[in-house]
LUMLUM-148340 format. One record per residue (C-alpha): residue in one letter; z negated, x negated, y negated. Coordinates in steps of 0.25 Angstrom, whole numbers, plus 5000, padded with zeros to 4 digits. Layout:
LUMLUM-148340
aZXY...
end
This chain:
LUMLUM-148340
m489450755214p490150615210k491650605211k492050535224d492850405224a493950485230d494250555217v494350445208f495050305205g496450345210l496050395223k495650535229r495150565243a495350695250a494350765258s495150715270g494850575266l496350545262w496450465249s497450495238a497850415226r497450495213l498150475200s497350525189i498150565176p497550525163r496950645155d497950625144r499150635153w498650765161q499550855153d500750755154v500750745169g500450895170l501650925162a502450825171y502050895183g502051035178t500651075182k500151215179s498851155172g499751065163i498950945168r498950845180q497750755182e497950685195f498950655206l498650625221k499350545231s498850525246l498650385250q498650425265t497350355268h495850385271d495450235268r494950215254q495350065253e496750105258a496850215248i496450115237r497650025241r498550135241r498050195228g498850105218p500350135224a499950285225l499450295211d500750225206a501650315214l500850435208r500950385194s502450355195q502650505199v501850555188n502550455178e503950515183k503550655180l502950615166a504250535163a505050665166i504350745155g504450625145k502950585146p502450445147a501950385160l500550375165e499850245161g501050205153d501750155165w500650055166k500549985180v499449905185q499949755187s498749675191v497349675197v496649675184e497549795179q497349865192a495849845190v495849895176a496650015179d495750055191a494450035183l494950105171s495350225180a493950225186k493250205173e493950335168e493450415180i492050365179e491950395164k492350545168a491350555178s489950615176t488750535172v487750655176p486850605187v487050655200i485950665210t486450655225r485550685237d485650655251a485450745263n483950745262g484050775247q483650635242v484250585230m485350475233e484950375222e485950265227l487150355223p487750345209a487050445200t488250495192d489750515194q490050395185e489150305194h489850355206l491250325201k490850185196n490450155211v491750215216a492550135206t491850005210g492050035225l493550065223a493749945215e493049855226d494049915236v495249885228a494749745225q494449725240g495949755243l496449645233p496349485235d495049425232a495349375218k496149505214g495049595220h493949525212l494849535199y495049675202l493649715204t493149635192t494149695183y493849835188m492349825187e492449765173t493449875168l492649985175a491349935168g492049925155t491749775153a493049705154t494349785155p495549685154l496449705142g497749675149p497949805157l497449885145l498449825135d499549845145r499149995146w498950005131e500349935128l501050035137e500550155129r500850085116d502250065121r502450215122s501950255108v502250145098s503450065094k503849915098a503349875084s501949925086r501949865100a502249735094m501049745085d500249775097t500749645104a500449565091a499049615090f498649585104n499349445104h498449415091f497249475098a497449395111g497549265102y496249305095l495549325108a496149195114e495649115103h494249175102d494049165117s494549025117q493548985107r492449055114q492748995128g493248865123g494548875131s496048905127i496649035130t498149015132d498649155134p497949245124m498549375129k498249345143h496849315139l496749455131r497249535142a496149485151k495049515141g494149625145l494249735134e492749765134r492449615132l493149605119e491949595110p492049665096r491649535089v492849465095l493749585091g493149585077g493649445075f495149475077t495549525063e494849405057w495649315067l496949385064l496749355049d496249215050s496749145062a498049225064g498249225049l498749375049t498749465037a497749575036k498849675038t499349605050v497949595056g497849755055s499049765063r498449675074v497149745075s497749885076p498349875090l497049825095k496349945089m497350035096f497149965109w495649975109d495850125105w496750145117c495650085126i494650175120r495450295123k495750255137h494250245139i494350095143i493350055132s492450145123g492550145108p492350105097n493650025095p493249885091w494449875082d494049985073g493949935059a494549795062t495549805052r494649855041g494849775028l496249725032k496949815022q496249755011q496449615016a497949645017a498049705003r497249574998q498249485006g499449565000n498949544985g499249394985k500649414991p501849424982k502349574980r503449614989r504849624982e506249644985f507149524989s508049474977e509549474980d509549314980e508349324990l509049415000l510349334999a509549205003l508849275014l510149335020q510949205018t509949105023d510249025036p509049055045d509348925052a509448835040g508448725039k507648765051r508048845063w507148975065a507049045078w507149185072g507849145059q509249205062a508549335068i507749345055r508949315047d509749435054l508549525052m508649515036p510049585034l509649685044a508349715037l509049715024l510149815028t509349905037g507949915032a507449915046r506149855050e505949715055n505549755069e506749865070l507749755067c507149655077s507249755088l508649785084t509649785096v511049815098d510849955103k510049995090v511349965082v511950105080q513150175073l512650275064s513250415065g514350435055a514350295049e515050165051l513750085049l512950035060g511450055060i510150015068a509250105076v507750095075l507250155088e505850205091e505450085099d505649995086a505250095075k503950075068t503850225065a504550355069s505250355056s505850215059i506650265071r508050275064r509450225062v509650125051p511050105046l511549965042h511849945027p513349935024l513249795021
end
């Protein structure tokens, strides 16, 4: 028999008719949660919290706070054993984000359901053809009904926005990028350095600028906030033909070098890979092969440049003695001037020096010299986490 609507989408109904909130644990976190709660099986798949009502509409209204409470309890247990929180502490913040979150959860349940036809007969043995033929079709009907109930409980404009976003996301035709980027960025924050996150930001800023320029030309209007425009775009509606023009735009319109273009495309490819892993979209990744040929272009661009060499003594003295405000006042002139002796006497990278704060200045054990500490959050690689002594000069 098809699953009942009571068993999916954040709700569960007991035989008595009493509703409960149902927090489903993602499959890849079953073992973490099982360890946190010390279950005999070593896994935990779900949690229930009674909503103290027999009315479905009232259960839907109470579902959100109950799920938040359950998630907070689980996250406290996970934190106690040093494990990351569920959903990366991501919280729904708007009607659109709520709709996307609910639709993606429903979509996951639907995809797990059977596609085998189910024949249902009435009391007279006649086939009930008006009923959904498969579990998946049944769950799609359930998902639509629940979404309509939620929308009815919202003001008209918000209800319409919720239902439209929900149905488009469920159908896989227009999942807004904004909520997905928020979730992806929180996961990235847990696994990569600040320097890598800065590269992500630069990549999506350029991508937002490219889409804003492309859509402005196509629509005949002007887009004043490219990032807001990007976040509202439907993921599935980004045409491969449009994506394919991004590298060309970076080289020609943005004037970036081939090497830098590769660093702008890489975060986009990783984001699309994440969306595929989360079953938000299906493969293949449209960015596969997007950087092909860039290495050859970078090498060709490098052939015409002067070969890198050491500064001469006179050149070093000129750099270190020049007044950054002479002739023209530069906003960052003094800061750049201060970086040069620090770089010369420590060998630290630019981002490591730019993130230097008082608490990262250390007294090295057994030495009179001061040094600077490069912490994990600023290090480019694991081997970059170190203490750098200052030169005696």
